[in-house]
HTML snippet that shows the backbone in 3Dmol.js (N, CA, C, O; Angstrom):
<script src="https://3Dmol.org/build/3Dmol-min.js"></script>
<div id="view" style="width:600px;height:400px;position:relative"></div>
<script>
const pdb = `
ATOM      1  N   MET A   1      54.581 -33.786  70.435  1.00  0.00           N
ATOM      2  CA  MET A   1      53.977 -33.304  69.275  1.00  0.00           C
ATOM      3  C   MET A   1      54.962 -33.286  68.061  1.00  0.00           C
ATOM      4  O   MET A   1      56.133 -32.922  68.172  1.00  0.00           O
ATOM      5  N   THR A   2      54.447 -33.671  67.004  1.00  0.00           N
ATOM      6  CA  THR A   2      55.335 -33.625  65.872  1.00  0.00           C
ATOM      7  C   THR A   2      55.368 -32.223  65.326  1.00  0.00           C
ATOM      8  O   THR A   2      54.405 -31.470  65.464  1.00  0.00           O
ATOM      9  N   PRO A   3      56.493 -31.865  64.695  1.00  0.00           N
ATOM     10  CA  PRO A   3      56.646 -30.484  64.143  1.00  0.00           C
ATOM     11  C   PRO A   3      55.489 -30.112  63.130  1.00  0.00           C
ATOM     12  O   PRO A   3      55.053 -28.963  63.055  1.00  0.00           O
ATOM     13  N   ARG A   4      55.039 -31.112  62.388  1.00  0.00           N
ATOM     14  CA  ARG A   4      53.952 -30.877  61.432  1.00  0.00           C
ATOM     15  C   ARG A   4      52.690 -30.541  62.074  1.00  0.00           C
ATOM     16  O   ARG A   4      52.007 -29.631  61.605  1.00  0.00           O
ATOM     17  N   LEU A   5      52.296 -31.226  63.163  1.00  0.00           N
ATOM     18  CA  LEU A   5      51.112 -31.001  63.912  1.00  0.00           C
ATOM     19  C   LEU A   5      51.157 -29.684  64.585  1.00  0.00           C
ATOM     20  O   LEU A   5      50.165 -28.955  64.589  1.00  0.00           O
ATOM     21  N   PHE A   6      52.314 -29.340  65.175  1.00  0.00           N
ATOM     22  CA  PHE A   6      52.477 -28.095  65.790  1.00  0.00           C
ATOM     23  C   PHE A   6      52.360 -26.939  64.789  1.00  0.00           C
ATOM     24  O   PHE A   6      51.720 -25.931  65.092  1.00  0.00           O
ATOM     25  N   MET A   7      52.957 -27.066  63.620  1.00  0.00           N
ATOM     26  CA  MET A   7      52.854 -26.028  62.632  1.00  0.00           C
ATOM     27  C   MET A   7      51.379 -25.909  62.111  1.00  0.00           C
ATOM     28  O   MET A   7      50.957 -24.810  61.750  1.00  0.00           O
ATOM     29  N   GLY A   8      50.630 -26.980  62.071  1.00  0.00           N
ATOM     30  CA  GLY A   8      49.235 -26.911  61.606  1.00  0.00           C
ATOM     31  C   GLY A   8      48.421 -26.200  62.615  1.00  0.00           C
ATOM     32  O   GLY A   8      47.602 -25.362  62.237  1.00  0.00           O
ATOM     33  N   LEU A   9      48.586 -26.473  63.892  1.00  0.00           N
ATOM     34  CA  LEU A   9      47.944 -25.727  64.954  1.00  0.00           C
ATOM     35  C   LEU A   9      48.249 -24.276  64.983  1.00  0.00           C
ATOM     36  O   LEU A   9      47.372 -23.423  65.119  1.00  0.00           O
ATOM     37  N   PHE A  10      49.490 -24.021  64.855  1.00  0.00           N
ATOM     38  CA  PHE A  10      49.911 -22.606  64.882  1.00  0.00           C
ATOM     39  C   PHE A  10      49.319 -21.885  63.655  1.00  0.00           C
ATOM     40  O   PHE A  10      48.834 -20.767  63.829  1.00  0.00           O
ATOM     41  N   LEU A  11      49.321 -22.401  62.514  1.00  0.00           N
ATOM     42  CA  LEU A  11      48.721 -21.752  61.347  1.00  0.00           C
ATOM     43  C   LEU A  11      47.201 -21.558  61.486  1.00  0.00           C
ATOM     44  O   LEU A  11      46.645 -20.527  61.108  1.00  0.00           O
ATOM     45  N   ALA A  12      46.580 -22.559  62.026  1.00  0.00           N
ATOM     46  CA  ALA A  12      45.104 -22.427  62.214  1.00  0.00           C
ATOM     47  C   ALA A  12      44.783 -21.327  63.223  1.00  0.00           C
ATOM     48  O   ALA A  12      43.841 -20.557  63.035  1.00  0.00           O
ATOM     49  N   THR A  13      45.568 -21.259  64.285  1.00  0.00           N
ATOM     50  CA  THR A  13      45.396 -20.172  65.267  1.00  0.00           C
ATOM     51  C   THR A  13      45.618 -18.847  64.646  1.00  0.00           C
ATOM     52  O   THR A  13      44.806 -17.937  64.816  1.00  0.00           O
ATOM     53  N   VAL A  14      46.696 -18.702  63.926  1.00  0.00           N
ATOM     54  CA  VAL A  14      47.066 -17.435  63.332  1.00  0.00           C
ATOM     55  C   VAL A  14      46.004 -17.006  62.296  1.00  0.00           C
ATOM     56  O   VAL A  14      45.679 -15.821  62.220  1.00  0.00           O
ATOM     57  N   LEU A  15      45.491 -17.884  61.548  1.00  0.00           N
ATOM     58  CA  LEU A  15      44.540 -17.548  60.511  1.00  0.00           C
ATOM     59  C   LEU A  15      43.112 -17.304  61.064  1.00  0.00           C
ATOM     60  O   LEU A  15      42.347 -16.501  60.529  1.00  0.00           O
ATOM     61  N   CYS A  16      42.805 -17.995  62.104  1.00  0.00           N
ATOM     62  CA  CYS A  16      41.404 -17.871  62.612  1.00  0.00           C
ATOM     63  C   CYS A  16      41.191 -16.836  63.713  1.00  0.00           C
ATOM     64  O   CYS A  16      40.083 -16.346  63.929  1.00  0.00           O
ATOM     65  N   LEU A  17      42.326 -16.509  64.424  1.00  0.00           N
ATOM     66  CA  LEU A  17      42.152 -15.430  65.530  1.00  0.00           C
ATOM     67  C   LEU A  17      41.709 -14.111  65.007  1.00  0.00           C
ATOM     68  O   LEU A  17      40.847 -13.505  65.644  1.00  0.00           O
ATOM     69  N   PRO A  18      42.196 -13.605  63.929  1.00  0.00           N
ATOM     70  CA  PRO A  18      41.706 -12.276  63.532  1.00  0.00           C
ATOM     71  C   PRO A  18      40.198 -12.303  63.121  1.00  0.00           C
ATOM     72  O   PRO A  18      39.560 -11.251  63.174  1.00  0.00           O
ATOM     73  N   LEU A  19      39.626 -13.418  62.729  1.00  0.00           N
ATOM     74  CA  LEU A  19      38.256 -13.559  62.320  1.00  0.00           C
ATOM     75  C   LEU A  19      37.393 -13.381  63.589  1.00  0.00           C
ATOM     76  O   LEU A  19      36.234 -12.981  63.477  1.00  0.00           O
ATOM     77  N   ALA A  20      37.905 -13.656  64.741  1.00  0.00           N
ATOM     78  CA  ALA A  20      37.068 -13.573  65.949  1.00  0.00           C
ATOM     79  C   ALA A  20      36.729 -12.120  66.273  1.00  0.00           C
ATOM     80  O   ALA A  20      35.808 -11.883  67.055  1.00  0.00           O
ATOM     81  N   ALA A  21      37.428 -11.141  65.711  1.00  0.00           N
ATOM     82  CA  ALA A  21      37.119  -9.769  65.964  1.00  0.00           C
ATOM     83  C   ALA A  21      36.485  -9.037  64.769  1.00  0.00           C
ATOM     84  O   ALA A  21      36.402  -7.809  64.752  1.00  0.00           O
ATOM     85  N   CYS A  22      36.035  -9.826  63.761  1.00  0.00           N
ATOM     86  CA  CYS A  22      35.395  -9.240  62.627  1.00  0.00           C
ATOM     87  C   CYS A  22      34.213  -8.357  62.983  1.00  0.00           C
ATOM     88  O   CYS A  22      33.338  -8.772  63.743  1.00  0.00           O
ATOM     89  N   GLY A  23      34.175  -7.166  62.455  1.00  0.00           N
ATOM     90  CA  GLY A  23      33.013  -6.331  62.643  1.00  0.00           C
ATOM     91  C   GLY A  23      32.982  -5.593  63.925  1.00  0.00           C
ATOM     92  O   GLY A  23      32.109  -4.738  64.075  1.00  0.00           O
ATOM     93  N   LYS A  24      33.866  -5.837  64.896  1.00  0.00           N
ATOM     94  CA  LYS A  24      33.786  -5.201  66.169  1.00  0.00           C
ATOM     95  C   LYS A  24      34.695  -3.975  66.142  1.00  0.00           C
ATOM     96  O   LYS A  24      35.918  -4.050  66.029  1.00  0.00           O
ATOM     97  N   LYS A  25      34.008  -2.847  66.253  1.00  0.00           N
ATOM     98  CA  LYS A  25      34.720  -1.560  66.247  1.00  0.00           C
ATOM     99  C   LYS A  25      34.298  -0.707  67.381  1.00  0.00           C
ATOM    100  O   LYS A  25      33.103  -0.456  67.530  1.00  0.00           O
ATOM    101  N   GLY A  26      35.156  -0.265  68.155  1.00  0.00           N
ATOM    102  CA  GLY A  26      34.898   0.726  69.296  1.00  0.00           C
ATOM    103  C   GLY A  26      34.120   0.026  70.471  1.00  0.00           C
ATOM    104  O   GLY A  26      33.933  -1.191  70.470  1.00  0.00           O
ATOM    105  N   PRO A  27      33.695   0.823  71.435  1.00  0.00           N
ATOM    106  CA  PRO A  27      33.038   0.304  72.561  1.00  0.00           C
ATOM    107  C   PRO A  27      31.537  -0.119  72.294  1.00  0.00           C
ATOM    108  O   PRO A  27      30.934   0.338  71.323  1.00  0.00           O
ATOM    109  N   ASN A  28      30.993  -0.940  73.116  1.00  0.00           N
ATOM    110  CA  ASN A  28      29.578  -1.346  72.929  1.00  0.00           C
ATOM    111  C   ASN A  28      28.691  -0.135  73.010  1.00  0.00           C
ATOM    112  O   ASN A  28      28.953   0.804  73.762  1.00  0.00           O
ATOM    113  N   GLN A  29      27.587  -0.170  72.187  1.00  0.00           N
ATOM    114  CA  GLN A  29      26.592   1.001  72.225  1.00  0.00           C
ATOM    115  C   GLN A  29      25.259   0.329  72.350  1.00  0.00           C
ATOM    116  O   GLN A  29      24.988  -0.753  71.830  1.00  0.00           O
ATOM    117  N   ALA A  30      24.450   1.051  73.079  1.00  0.00           N
ATOM    118  CA  ALA A  30      23.048   0.639  73.311  1.00  0.00           C
ATOM    119  C   ALA A  30      22.261   0.703  71.956  1.00  0.00           C
ATOM    120  O   ALA A  30      22.562   1.558  71.124  1.00  0.00           O
ATOM    121  N   PRO A  31      21.279  -0.179  71.738  1.00  0.00           N
ATOM    122  CA  PRO A  31      20.507  -0.088  70.497  1.00  0.00           C
ATOM    123  C   PRO A  31      19.557   1.092  70.586  1.00  0.00           C
ATOM    124  O   PRO A  31      19.131   1.451  71.684  1.00  0.00           O
ATOM    125  N   GLY A  32      19.228   1.680  69.507  1.00  0.00           N
ATOM    126  CA  GLY A  32      18.246   2.795  69.420  1.00  0.00           C
ATOM    127  C   GLY A  32      18.857   4.148  69.541  1.00  0.00           C
ATOM    128  O   GLY A  32      20.048   4.296  69.814  1.00  0.00           O
ATOM    129  N   PRO A  33      18.034   5.130  69.337  1.00  0.00           N
ATOM    130  CA  PRO A  33      18.555   6.519  69.538  1.00  0.00           C
ATOM    131  C   PRO A  33      18.867   6.866  70.921  1.00  0.00           C
ATOM    132  O   PRO A  33      18.213   6.405  71.856  1.00  0.00           O
ATOM    133  N   ARG A  34      19.869   7.685  71.080  1.00  0.00           N
ATOM    134  CA  ARG A  34      20.395   8.048  72.396  1.00  0.00           C
ATOM    135  C   ARG A  34      19.282   8.686  73.304  1.00  0.00           C
ATOM    136  O   ARG A  34      19.219   8.411  74.503  1.00  0.00           O
ATOM    137  N   ASP A  35      18.424   9.531  72.700  1.00  0.00           N
ATOM    138  CA  ASP A  35      17.465  10.240  73.521  1.00  0.00           C
ATOM    139  C   ASP A  35      16.290   9.335  73.943  1.00  0.00           C
ATOM    140  O   ASP A  35      15.493   9.775  74.772  1.00  0.00           O
ATOM    141  N   LYS A  36      16.134   8.141  73.446  1.00  0.00           N
ATOM    142  CA  LYS A  36      15.050   7.254  73.726  1.00  0.00           C
ATOM    143  C   LYS A  36      15.467   6.125  74.751  1.00  0.00           C
ATOM    144  O   LYS A  36      14.663   5.275  75.135  1.00  0.00           O
ATOM    145  N   ILE A  37      16.721   6.178  75.143  1.00  0.00           N
ATOM    146  CA  ILE A  37      17.205   5.133  76.080  1.00  0.00           C
ATOM    147  C   ILE A  37      16.626   5.481  77.463  1.00  0.00           C
ATOM    148  O   ILE A  37      16.756   6.617  77.918  1.00  0.00           O
ATOM    149  N   THR A  38      15.986   4.499  78.134  1.00  0.00           N
ATOM    150  CA  THR A  38      15.324   4.790  79.437  1.00  0.00           C
ATOM    151  C   THR A  38      16.150   4.189  80.567  1.00  0.00           C
ATOM    152  O   THR A  38      15.812   4.499  81.709  1.00  0.00           O
ATOM    153  N   TYR A  39      17.126   3.419  80.413  1.00  0.00           N
ATOM    154  CA  TYR A  39      17.937   2.931  81.497  1.00  0.00           C
ATOM    155  C   TYR A  39      19.199   3.728  81.640  1.00  0.00           C
ATOM    156  O   TYR A  39      19.698   4.237  80.637  1.00  0.00           O
ATOM    157  N   PRO A  40      19.757   3.872  82.844  1.00  0.00           N
ATOM    158  CA  PRO A  40      20.963   4.665  83.057  1.00  0.00           C
ATOM    159  C   PRO A  40      22.156   3.901  82.489  1.00  0.00           C
ATOM    160  O   PRO A  40      22.226   2.672  82.512  1.00  0.00           O
ATOM    161  N   LEU A  41      23.071   4.689  81.989  1.00  0.00           N
ATOM    162  CA  LEU A  41      24.294   4.148  81.455  1.00  0.00           C
ATOM    163  C   LEU A  41      25.363   3.685  82.536  1.00  0.00           C
ATOM    164  O   LEU A  41      26.228   2.846  82.284  1.00  0.00           O
ATOM    165  N   VAL A  42      25.224   4.284  83.706  1.00  0.00           N
ATOM    166  CA  VAL A  42      26.107   4.010  84.750  1.00  0.00           C
ATOM    167  C   VAL A  42      25.306   3.664  86.057  1.00  0.00           C
ATOM    168  O   VAL A  42      24.379   4.404  86.388  1.00  0.00           O
ATOM    169  N   TYR A  43      25.607   2.656  86.747  1.00  0.00           N
ATOM    170  CA  TYR A  43      24.883   2.216  87.972  1.00  0.00           C
ATOM    171  C   TYR A  43      25.164   3.269  89.092  1.00  0.00           C
ATOM    172  O   TYR A  43      26.307   3.681  89.291  1.00  0.00           O
ATOM    173  N   PRO A  44      24.109   3.683  89.801  1.00  0.00           N
ATOM    174  CA  PRO A  44      24.363   4.595  90.969  1.00  0.00           C
ATOM    175  C   PRO A  44      25.117   3.857  91.994  1.00  0.00           C
ATOM    176  O   PRO A  44      25.038   2.633  92.100  1.00  0.00           O
ATOM    177  N   PRO A  45      25.914   4.665  92.819  1.00  0.00           N
ATOM    178  CA  PRO A  45      26.655   4.045  93.920  1.00  0.00           C
ATOM    179  C   PRO A  45      25.743   3.531  94.953  1.00  0.00           C
ATOM    180  O   PRO A  45      24.655   4.070  95.155  1.00  0.00           O
ATOM    181  N   ASP A  46      26.149   2.505  95.612  1.00  0.00           N
ATOM    182  CA  ASP A  46      25.371   1.913  96.665  1.00  0.00           C
ATOM    183  C   ASP A  46      25.379   2.686  97.933  1.00  0.00           C
ATOM    184  O   ASP A  46      24.747   2.278  98.908  1.00  0.00           O
TER     185      ASP A  46
END
`;
const viewer = $3Dmol.createViewer("view");
viewer.addModel(pdb, "pdb");
viewer.setStyle({}, {cartoon: {color: "spectrum"}});
viewer.zoomTo();
viewer.render();
</script>
């Protein structure tokens, strides 16, 4: 690999990687109000 190509790939990775996490804050949450959710949040043990 030429140094120019390596530097281009490095810069593209450094600039695009933070965009992959845009808008993601905290853990996943189920849609809708909490008191209306009908499925369990944790699977029961087998």
